C-alpha positions as CSV (number, residue, x, y, z in Angstrom):
1,M,-10.7,-5.0,13.2
2,A,-8.9,-3.0,16.0
3,D,-8.0,0.3,15.3
4,T,-4.3,-0.3,13.4
5,L,-1.3,2.2,12.7
6,F,-2.9,2.6,9.1
7,A,-6.4,3.5,10.6
8,K,-4.8,6.4,12.4
9,I,-3.5,7.6,9.6
10,I,-6.4,7.3,7.4
11,D,-8.1,9.1,10.4
12,R,-5.2,11.7,10.6
13,Q,-4.4,10.8,14.5
14,I,-0.9,9.8,13.1
15,P,1.0,12.3,10.9
16,A,2.3,11.0,7.6
17,D,3.6,12.1,4.6
18,I,0.7,11.8,2.3
19,V,1.2,11.5,-1.8
20,Y,-2.4,10.4,-2.9
21,E,-5.8,10.2,-1.3
22,D,-9.1,9.2,-2.8
23,D,-12.9,8.4,-1.9
24,L,-11.2,4.7,-1.3
25,C,-7.8,5.0,-0.5
26,L,-4.7,6.8,1.1
27,A,-1.0,6.4,0.1
28,F,1.9,8.0,2.3
29,R,6.0,7.4,2.2
30,D,7.0,4.5,4.3
31,I,8.9,5.8,7.1
32,N,11.0,2.9,6.9
33,P,12.0,2.9,3.4
34,Q,13.3,-0.2,1.7
35,A,13.8,1.8,-2.1
36,P,14.2,5.4,-3.1
37,A,10.7,5.6,-3.7
38,H,8.4,3.6,-1.1
39,V,4.9,4.5,-0.8
40,L,2.2,2.4,1.2
41,L,-1.2,2.6,-0.4
42,V,-4.1,1.6,2.0
43,P,-7.9,1.0,1.2
44,K,-9.8,3.2,3.9
45,K,-11.8,0.2,4.1
46,P,-10.2,-1.9,7.1
47,I,-9.3,-5.4,5.7
48,D,-6.9,-7.0,7.7
49,M,-5.0,-9.0,5.0
50,L,-5.7,-10.0,1.3
51,A,-6.9,-13.5,2.1
52,S,-9.6,-11.7,4.2
53,A,-11.0,-9.9,1.1
54,Q,-14.2,-10.9,-0.1
55,A,-16.3,-10.8,-3.3
56,E,-18.0,-7.4,-2.3
57,D,-14.2,-6.4,-2.5
58,Q,-13.4,-7.0,-6.1
59,A,-13.8,-3.4,-7.2
60,L,-11.6,-2.2,-4.3
61,L,-9.0,-4.1,-5.3
62,G,-9.1,-3.3,-8.8
63,H,-9.3,0.3,-7.6
64,L,-6.1,0.0,-5.8
65,L,-4.4,-1.1,-8.3
66,L,-5.1,1.5,-10.9
67,A,-4.3,3.9,-7.8
68,A,-0.6,2.0,-7.7
69,G,-0.3,2.7,-11.5
70,Q,-1.7,6.6,-10.8
71,I,0.9,7.2,-8.1
72,A,3.8,5.5,-10.3
73,R,3.0,8.2,-12.7
74,Q,2.9,11.1,-10.1
75,L,6.3,9.8,-8.5
76,K,7.8,9.8,-12.2
77,V,8.7,5.7,-11.8
78,E,6.3,4.5,-14.1
79,S,8.7,2.9,-16.3
80,A,9.8,0.8,-13.3
81,F,8.2,-0.2,-10.3
82,R,7.2,-3.3,-8.2
83,V,3.9,-3.4,-6.2
84,V,4.0,-6.1,-3.0
85,I,1.4,-7.3,-0.6
86,N,2.1,-9.1,2.1
87,N,-0.4,-11.6,3.6
88,G,0.3,-12.9,7.0
89,E,3.0,-12.6,9.4
90,S,5.1,-15.6,7.9
91,S,5.4,-13.3,4.7
92,G,6.3,-10.0,6.6
93,Q,2.8,-8.7,7.3
94,S,3.7,-6.3,10.2
95,V,0.3,-4.1,10.3
96,F,-3.1,-6.0,9.7
97,H,-4.6,-3.6,7.4
98,L,-4.3,-4.3,3.6
99,H,-1.5,-2.7,2.1
100,L,-0.1,-2.4,-1.0
101,H,4.0,-1.4,-1.1
102,I,4.9,0.9,-4.2
103,L,8.6,0.5,-4.3
104,A,11.0,2.1,-7.4
105,G,14.5,4.0,-8.0
106,R,16.8,1.0,-8.2
107,P,16.8,-2.3,-9.4
108,F,15.2,-5.2,-8.2
109,R,16.1,-8.8,-8.6
110,W,13.7,-12.0,-8.8
111,P,12.8,-14.0,-7.4
112,P,12.3,-11.8,-4.2
113,G,13.9,-12.9,-0.8
C-alpha cells in the first residue's frame, strides 16, 4: 500500500490533533468534522479497506472497536455515538487506509445517507 495521508500522520510526518494512541492504533480529530465530536481511528497496520482485512487481522479489528469505546468515554460521549466504516470509493472512502469514524454530539438519523 502506498504511503497514505494516515500513514504519514501515524509516522508524525503530518501534524494531527491526536486524542488516543496505543501500540496498534492512533486516533485524531477529523479536519472536516461532520459532528461536534468527530475522531478518526486508524490501525497502525496498513490495511486499505475493511474488505481487505484477513483472518490474521481479527484481533486488530476487535481492538479497534474496544478502542472506539474507550475514546468515546474519554470524550465523554459514551451514551450516544456512532461508528462508521466506509469501504470503497462508492461508499465515501477517500483515504485508502482502514479507518473508523467516531461521531457524536448531535442527533443522527437512520438510515444514514
